[in-house]
C-alpha positions in Angstrom: 0.0 0.0 0.0 1.1 3.5 -0.7 2.2 6.2 1.7 -0.7 7.8 3.6 -3.2 5.2 2.5 -5.2 3.1 4.9 -5.7 -0.6 4.3 -9.0 -1.5 2.5 -11.5 -3.1 4.9 -11.8 -6.9 4.6 -15.1 -8.7 4.7 -17.7 -7.0 6.9 -18.9 -3.4 6.9 -17.9 -1.7 3.7 -19.5 1.5 4.9 -16.5 2.0 7.3 -14.2 3.8 4.9 -14.9 5.7 1.7 -12.0 7.3 -0.2 -12.5 9.8 -2.9 -9.5 10.8 -5.0 -9.2 14.3 -6.5 -6.5 16.2 -8.3 -5.5 19.4 -6.7 -3.1 21.2 -8.9 -0.4 18.7 -9.7 -1.0 16.7 -6.5 -3.5 13.9 -5.9 -5.6 14.3 -2.7 -7.7 11.8 -0.8 -10.9 12.7 1.2 -11.7 10.0 3.7 -15.1 9.7 5.4 -15.7 7.3 8.4 -19.3 6.8 9.6 -21.1 10.2 9.5 -18.0 12.5 10.0 -15.6 13.6 7.3 -11.9 13.2 7.8 -9.0 15.4 6.7 -7.8 15.8 3.2 -4.4 14.1 3.0 -2.0 13.7 0.1 -1.7 10.2 -1.1 0.1 8.3 -3.8 -1.7 6.7 -6.7 -2.8 3.1 -5.8 -1.2 0.2 -7.7 -3.2 -2.1 -9.9 -2.8 -4.9 -7.3 -4.1 -2.7 -4.5 -7.1 -1.8 -6.7 -7.8 -5.5 -7.4 -7.5 -6.3 -3.7 -9.9 -3.5 -2.8 -12.4 -4.6 -5.5 -12.2 -8.2 -4.4 -12.8 -7.2 -0.8 -15.8 -5.1 -1.8 -17.1 -7.9 -3.9 -16.7 -10.4 -1.0 -18.4 -8.0 1.4 -21.3 -7.5 -1.1 -21.7 -11.3 -1.6 -21.7 -11.8 2.1 -24.4 -9.1 2.5 -26.5 -10.5 -0.4 -26.3 -14.0 1.2 -27.3 -12.5 4.5 -30.3 -10.8 2.9 -31.2 -14.0 1.1 -31.2 -16.0 4.4 -33.3 -13.3 6.0 -35.8 -13.4 3.1 -36.0 -17.2 3.3 -36.7 -17.0 7.1 -39.4 -14.3 6.4 -40.9 -16.6 3.7 -41.0 -19.5 6.1 -42.7 -17.3 8.8 -45.1 -16.0 6.2 -46.0 -19.5 5.2 -46.7 -20.4 8.9 -48.9 -17.3 9.3 -50.7 -18.1 6.0 -51.4 -21.7 7.1 -52.8 -20.4 10.5 -55.0 -17.9 8.7 -56.3 -20.6 6.4 -57.1 -22.9 9.3 -58.7 -19.9 11.2 -60.9 -19.1 8.1 -62.1 -22.7 8.0 -62.9 -22.6 11.7 -64.8 -19.3 11.3 -66.8 -20.8 8.4 -67.7 -23.8 10.4 -68.8 -21.7 13.4 -70.9 -19.5 11.1 -72.7 -22.5 9.8 -73.3 -23.8 13.3 -74.6 -20.3 14.4 -77.0 -20.3 11.4 -78.3 -23.7 12.3 -78.7 -22.7 16.0 -80.6 -19.6 15.0 -83.0 -21.6 12.9 -83.5 -24.1 15.7 -84.0 -21.3 18.2 -86.7 -19.8 16.0 -88.4 -23.2 15.7 -88.2 -23.8 19.5 -89.5 -20.3 20.3 -92.5 -20.9 17.9 -93.2 -24.3 19.5 -92.9 -22.8 23.0 -95.5 -20.2 22.1 -97.9 -22.9 20.8 -97.3 -25.0 24.0 -97.9 -22.0 26.2 -101.2 -21.4 24.4 -102.2 -25.0 25.0 -101.3 -24.8 28.7 -103.3 -21.6 29.1 -106.3 -23.2 27.4 -106.0 -26.3 29.6 -105.7 -24.2 32.8 -108.8 -22.2 31.7 -110.8 -25.3 31.1 -109.8 -26.9 34.4 -110.9 -23.8 36.3 -114.4 -23.9 34.9 -114.7 -27.7 35.6 -116.1 -28.3 32.2 -115.9 -31.7 30.5 -114.5 -31.8 27.0 -115.7 -34.4 24.6 -113.4 -35.1 21.7 -114.2 -36.9 18.5 -117.7 -35.5 17.9 -118.5 -33.1 15.1 -119.1 -29.5 15.9 -122.6 -28.6 17.1 -123.6 -32.3 17.3 -125.4 -31.7 20.6 -127.9 -29.4 18.8 -130.1 -27.6 21.3 -129.7 -29.7 24.5 -126.2 -30.8 25.6 -127.6 -32.8 28.6 -129.9 -34.9 26.3 -127.0 -35.5 23.9 -124.7 -36.7 26.6 -127.4 -39.0 28.2 -128.1 -40.4 24.8 -124.5 -41.0 24.0 -123.6 -42.6 27.4 
C-alpha cells in the first residue's frame, strides 16, 4: 500500500471507509469519510493495480456476504409468512364452520320459540278449562249436541 493510505477493509462493513481521489493542482488528494463524519484531506500516492484489485475483491466479497445474509433473512421471512398463511387458512375454515353452526342454531332457536308459544297457548287453554270444571268431549263433530247438551250426553252414554 502507498504512503498515507489506509488498508481497505476486509469482509464486513464496507461503509466503514470511503475514499475519494481528487487532483489538486499537480497533487492527488484523498478525502476519507468514516461513519457520518468527514476526515482530513491528506496527500496520497496513486494506488497500484494490485491494490485496486484487492480492494475490488474485498468489496465484492463483502457485497456477496451481505447479499447472502439478505437471502437468508428473506427465506426466514418466507417460512414465517407460510406459517402465518397456514394459520390464517385454518382460522378461516374454523370461522366458516362456526358461522354454519350459528345459522343452524338460529333456525333451531326460531323453531323452538315458535313451538314454545304454541305449547304456552295450550297450557293456558288447559288451565282455563280446568278452572271452569267443564268436560270436553273429543271426536264429535261441531254442534252435534244441537239444542240440548244434557240430552245428547245422556243419549251418547
